[in-house]
Backbone as CSV, one residue per row, in Angstrom:
resi,resn,N_x,N_y,N_z,CA_x,CA_y,CA_z,C_x,C_y,C_z
1,MET,4.886,-6.421,-1.171,4.701,-4.868,-1.075,3.583,-4.349,-0.567
2,GLY,3.921,-3.448,0.151,2.681,-2.405,0.630,2.350,-1.179,0.026
3,MET,1.359,-0.698,-0.080,1.660,0.817,-0.795,0.404,1.708,-0.257
4,ILE,1.283,3.174,0.218,0.230,3.921,0.762,0.446,4.915,-0.238
5,GLY,-0.924,5.466,-0.205,-1.353,6.366,-1.393,-1.205,5.330,-2.854
6,GLY,-1.266,6.184,-3.939,-1.217,5.778,-5.210,-2.582,4.953,-5.596
7,GLY,-3.685,5.299,-5.541,-4.614,4.606,-5.517,-5.462,5.189,-6.986
8,ILE,-6.783,4.562,-7.383,-7.091,4.916,-8.565,-7.043,6.438,-9.122
9,GLY,-6.401,6.277,-10.308,-6.190,7.523,-11.137,-4.868,8.400,-10.601
10,SER,-4.111,7.888,-9.831,-2.945,8.567,-9.097,-1.906,8.173,-10.081
11,PHE,-1.358,9.010,-10.883,-0.089,8.760,-11.936,0.619,7.697,-11.281
12,ILE,1.516,8.516,-10.505,2.579,8.053,-9.549,2.583,6.284,-9.507
13,GLY,1.282,6.605,-8.685,1.028,4.853,-8.062,1.076,3.895,-9.225
14,ALA,0.253,4.116,-10.276,0.471,3.240,-11.598,2.049,3.114,-11.626
15,VAL,2.761,4.230,-11.841,4.028,3.878,-12.332,5.004,2.875,-11.102
16,HIS,4.781,3.372,-9.678,5.556,2.410,-9.172,5.103,0.713,-9.186
17,ARG,3.776,0.872,-9.151,3.042,-0.858,-9.633,3.852,-1.189,-10.027
18,MET,3.615,-0.892,-11.870,4.484,-1.315,-12.813,5.462,-1.648,-12.702
19,ALA,6.295,-0.310,-12.215,7.876,-0.797,-12.159,8.064,-1.471,-10.609
20,ALA,7.510,-1.906,-9.841,8.056,-2.901,-9.411,7.752,-4.690,-9.650
21,THR,7.017,-4.533,-10.616,6.393,-5.831,-10.897,7.176,-6.505,-12.182
22,LEU,8.196,-5.341,-12.781,8.401,-5.872,-14.114,9.166,-7.240,-14.222
23,ASP,9.988,-7.422,-12.836,10.889,-8.621,-12.723,10.190,-9.641,-12.554
24,ASN,9.051,-9.615,-12.170,8.240,-10.687,-11.874,8.569,-11.309,-10.028
25,GLU,9.289,-10.488,-9.443,9.900,-10.635,-8.123,9.148,-10.058,-6.898
26,ILE,8.321,-8.915,-7.121,7.677,-8.446,-6.426,6.067,-8.277,-6.521
27,GLU,5.277,-8.797,-5.489,4.196,-8.646,-5.598,3.335,-7.802,-4.292
28,LEU,2.218,-6.738,-4.861,1.453,-6.117,-4.350,0.541,-6.730,-3.338
29,VAL,0.811,-6.897,-2.109,0.149,-7.640,-1.117,-0.764,-6.850,-0.167
30,CYS,-0.683,-5.850,-0.267,-1.617,-4.793,0.753,-1.404,-3.308,0.208
31,GLY,-2.051,-2.472,0.934,-2.282,-1.155,0.738,-3.422,-0.317,1.311
32,ALA,-3.050,1.065,1.576,-3.587,1.958,2.383,-3.776,3.053,0.911
33,PHE,-4.370,3.145,0.241,-4.320,3.518,-1.375,-4.781,4.936,-1.576
34,SER,-5.679,5.266,-0.295,-6.431,6.418,-0.165,-6.436,7.137,1.191
35,SER,-6.884,8.419,1.610,-7.116,8.805,2.662,-8.657,8.632,3.031
36,HIS,-9.521,8.108,2.223,-10.827,7.920,2.062,-10.644,6.276,1.862
37,PRO,-11.185,5.912,3.102,-11.423,4.591,3.406,-12.179,3.817,1.760
38,ALA,-13.243,4.212,1.586,-13.559,3.764,0.468,-13.288,3.671,-0.604
39,ARG,-12.208,4.703,-1.194,-11.352,4.685,-2.383,-10.576,3.942,-2.040
40,SER,-9.677,3.738,-0.868,-8.608,2.468,-0.778,-9.353,1.149,-1.484
41,LYS,-10.478,1.223,-0.519,-11.116,-0.386,-0.637,-11.191,-1.034,-2.071
42,GLU,-11.908,0.486,-2.962,-12.138,0.191,-4.398,-10.456,0.128,-5.349
43,SER,-9.548,0.645,-4.880,-8.607,0.450,-5.530,-8.443,-1.009,-5.174
44,GLY,-8.258,-1.481,-3.908,-7.675,-2.698,-3.777,-8.210,-3.754,-4.421
45,LEU,-9.721,-3.874,-4.499,-10.523,-4.576,-5.230,-10.229,-4.831,-6.778
46,ARG,-9.722,-3.318,-7.046,-9.351,-3.272,-8.669,-8.320,-4.508,-8.675
47,TRP,-7.670,-4.135,-7.787,-5.794,-5.171,-8.234,-6.302,-6.216,-7.493
48,TYR,-7.067,-7.028,-6.848,-7.307,-7.943,-6.714,-6.923,-8.851,-5.319
49,LEU,-6.727,-7.226,-4.548,-6.452,-7.855,-3.581,-7.416,-8.325,-2.325
50,PRO,-7.526,-9.139,-1.453,-8.549,-9.665,0.234,-8.647,-8.456,0.215
51,GLU,-10.009,-8.431,0.727,-10.073,-7.411,1.864,-9.764,-7.082,2.784
52,SER,-9.067,-8.014,3.254,-8.697,-7.960,4.800,-7.244,-7.571,4.359
53,ARG,-6.696,-7.301,3.490,-5.322,-6.827,3.447,-5.686,-4.875,2.402
54,ILE,-6.795,-4.609,2.601,-6.624,-3.201,2.177,-7.341,-2.571,3.021
55,TYR,-6.944,-1.644,3.742,-6.890,-0.839,4.238,-7.173,0.759,4.450
56,GLY,-7.916,1.277,5.196,-8.682,2.613,5.176,-7.649,3.661,5.731
57,SER,-6.654,3.445,6.522,-5.398,4.545,6.272,-4.330,3.311,6.933
58,PHE,-3.397,4.858,6.511,-1.741,4.210,7.002,-1.257,3.516,8.310
59,GLU,-1.967,4.037,8.897,-1.720,3.888,10.467,-2.426,1.900,10.764
60,GLU,-3.433,2.255,10.383,-4.186,0.967,10.560,-3.243,-0.007,9.265
61,MET,-3.023,0.285,8.586,-2.060,-0.970,7.640,-0.587,-1.351,8.312
62,ILE,0.068,-0.358,8.999,1.037,-0.301,9.401,1.004,-1.373,10.134
63,LEU,0.060,-0.889,11.422,0.133,-1.590,12.582,-0.620,-3.067,12.693
64,ARG,-1.450,-3.289,11.437,-1.827,-4.385,11.316,-1.170,-5.493,10.535
65,GLU,-0.450,-4.847,9.712,0.688,-5.614,9.023,1.819,-6.121,9.900
66,LYS,1.994,-5.323,11.209,2.967,-6.011,12.031,2.740,-6.826,12.830
67,GLU,1.506,-6.999,12.766,0.995,-8.287,13.703,0.695,-9.485,13.132
68,LEU,0.988,-9.715,11.806,0.932,-10.778,10.954,2.580,-11.744,11.448
69,PRO,2.541,-12.812,10.922,3.488,-13.693,10.907,4.318,-13.028,9.773
70,GLU,5.802,-13.481,10.013,6.842,-12.679,9.104,6.692,-12.902,7.375
71,GLY,6.468,-14.182,7.217,6.544,-14.609,6.208,4.687,-14.630,5.498
72,GLU,4.523,-13.837,5.778,2.952,-13.207,5.515,2.835,-12.134,5.429
73,ARG,3.350,-11.256,6.384,3.078,-9.477,5.880,4.003,-8.866,4.869
74,MET,3.701,-7.723,4.668,4.378,-6.979,3.373,6.030,-6.985,3.631
75,ASP,6.613,-7.229,3.033,8.153,-6.702,3.198,8.671,-5.433,3.094
76,PHE,8.218,-4.544,2.241,8.651,-3.173,2.588,6.975,-2.587,1.740
77,VAL,7.482,-1.277,1.581,6.220,-0.190,1.800,6.740,0.738,0.848
78,SER,6.232,1.023,-0.299,5.989,2.019,-1.071,5.243,2.913,-1.079
79,ILE,5.635,4.639,-0.545,5.350,5.263,-0.182,4.996,6.281,-1.043
80,VAL,3.960,6.344,-1.571,3.200,7.083,-3.229,2.409,8.392,-3.026
81,THR,2.778,8.550,-1.638,1.778,9.878,-1.158,2.373,10.946,-1.598
82,PRO,1.458,12.369,-2.037,2.815,13.825,-2.435,3.826,13.530,-1.416
83,ASN,4.541,14.068,-1.690,6.248,14.716,-1.534,5.771,14.752,0.367
84,HIS,5.420,15.663,0.415,5.123,16.398,1.781,4.263,15.714,2.929
85,LEU,3.976,14.656,2.080,3.080,13.410,3.068,3.983,12.371,3.573
86,HIS,4.950,12.245,3.249,5.990,10.912,3.262,6.821,10.505,5.100
87,PHE,6.653,11.355,5.400,7.540,11.706,6.840,6.893,10.723,7.605
88,LEU,5.430,10.749,8.218,4.836,10.091,9.187,4.683,8.892,8.796
89,PRO,4.370,8.341,7.553,3.964,6.878,7.245,5.310,6.240,7.307
90,ALA,6.751,7.237,6.550,7.537,6.490,7.035,8.395,6.393,8.667
91,LYS,8.352,6.992,8.944,8.357,6.811,10.457,7.636,5.932,11.148
92,LEU,6.069,5.605,10.645,5.439,4.655,11.878,5.871,2.676,11.118
93,ALA,6.457,3.138,9.674,6.910,1.396,9.109,8.147,1.197,9.525
94,LEU,8.718,2.074,10.019,10.448,1.823,10.569,10.372,1.207,12.086
């Protein structure tokens, strides 16, 4: 699973991360956790993601993940930005 938004301090991000991993079938593998690249990096490092999979923007994340081999890239993305900001990342991810 990739995540857009939901960085450190985000209530809904924590809820989505916990719910996704309840059955041990889903793993957080990448993210663009904030519109501020340094905050995104801080969040990703806190959750033990490799720096190469922590992105500074959702655009960068989606485009770079698409370049990875199918077995290595995220299987799906959880968009946990404020509701009015869901459209652009969802459209780009399709």
